[in-house]
N, C-alpha and C positions, 0 to 999 in steps of 0.2 A: 378507474378502479375509486370506489368511495374512501374517505381518509382512514376510517377504522379498518377496513379489509386491507387498505395499503400498509397500514403499521403493523397489522398482523404478519402480512407478508414480508415486511421488511425484518421483523423480528425472527421469524424462521430462517429467512435467507442469511441474516446475520450470525444465528447459531451456526448454521452450515459454515459459514465463513471460518468461525471461530474453529471447527472441527479441522478445516483444511489448513489453517495457520497452525495448529498443534501438530498435524502430522509432518508439518515442512520443520517445526522445532525439533520434533522427536528424531527425524531424519538427520538433523544437524547435530545430535549429542555428541559432543567431544571435539567440535569443531569451534575454533575461537575467533573473534573478531577483535582488532585494536580498538574499534569504536573511536577512530580518528576522526570519523567524519569527511575523509578524503573523497568517499564514494560519493558524497552529497554535493561535490562541487561540480555540478553538473555542467557549467561552461567549460570547465577545465577537462572532465572526462569524457566530454562528447557523448555521454550517455544519460539518459534519464529514465525513470521508472513510469510505468503506466498504470493506470488504475481503472477498475470497471466503476460505474455508478455506486454499485453496492460498496466498495471499498471506500469511494468517496463519502459517503453516508457516514462510514465508520470514523473516518478522520475528522470530519466535521463535528460528529459527537465527542470525540477526544478533546478538540478544540473547545466545544462547548463546555463541557465538564471543567476545563482548567480556566472556563471564563475567559476565553481569548477569542478574538475575532480571526477570521482568515486573513492571514498576512499576506502584504502584497508582496511582488517581486523584488528581489534583492540586486543592488546595483553590481554587485560581484559575480553575479551568475549562479551562486549557489542555490540549493533548495531553500525556498522560504520559510520552510519547517524546522529549520535549525535554530536552536535557542542560542543565546547571548553566550554560552560557553562552547559552542560549536556542536552541540549533541542534538540529536532529533527530538523534537518536543512532544513527538506523537509515536514514540518508539514502539510501545506495545499495539499500537494499532496502524502500525505503517502498512502500506500496501504488499502485496506478494513480491513487485518488482525489487522493493527496496530489500525484503526478507532474504532474497535469491541473489543479490548483487554480491559478488566476491571479488575483492582485490587481492593484490599480491601479498599483502601483510596478514591475511588470514592463515591460520595455522590448525593442524589436528590431524588425528590418524586416518580419518576418511572424510571425503566431501560429499556432499550431496551430489547426485549425478544428473545429467542432462535428461535421461529419462525420468527421474524421478520429479525434477522441476516441471518437464513438460506435463506430466500425469496430474501434478497440483493446479497447472495452468488450465488444462482441460476440465477438471473438478470446479475450479472456481468460474470458468467460462459457463457451463452448465447451472451453477447456483445463481449467477449473475441474471443469466437470461431466463429464469424461473421468476424473477422480479420485474425485469425489463425485456421482454420476449424481442423488441424491435431492436435493441442494441446489439450490434453485431461485433463489436471490438472495444477493448479499453482505449482510454485516451491518455496522452501524456499528463502527468502530475502537474506540471506546469500550467497547463491549460485549464486544470479544473480550479487551481489556485488563482489565476487571472479572472476566472469566470466565464470562460469561453467553451467550458464543458457544460455550460448550464445547469440547472437544479435537477437532480433526478428524481426529486419527490414532488 
């Protein structure tokens, strides 16, 4: 795909990604997160978010807007995207896996259902594959940060 065609395809896919993220946010209305960053302690939780190449583009763009480079791994095993205060440095641009990770400290009248999360994951897969049809699955965010995920552009 030529550069201008690729950039146009990325913009369209990123707009579709925005719609998916808005849907998830709308479904989570009334649900609160303590934003403690506990879920970002990947070594401690034994869980880590995955990201499609499209989501990695979004994370990289967020870092670029903030004039930050891609951070290296942290010695404590926490997500490298945490800032000095323990908050997510790309919170508005975080992958779907980060948006749908729920700890025991969350609270609210209703929680997004497993079926709703699955529907969002399927929608994301479809959008991601319009941009990169050969990619069959997301990769761990840690791999993207380490460079093992390759450059999706």
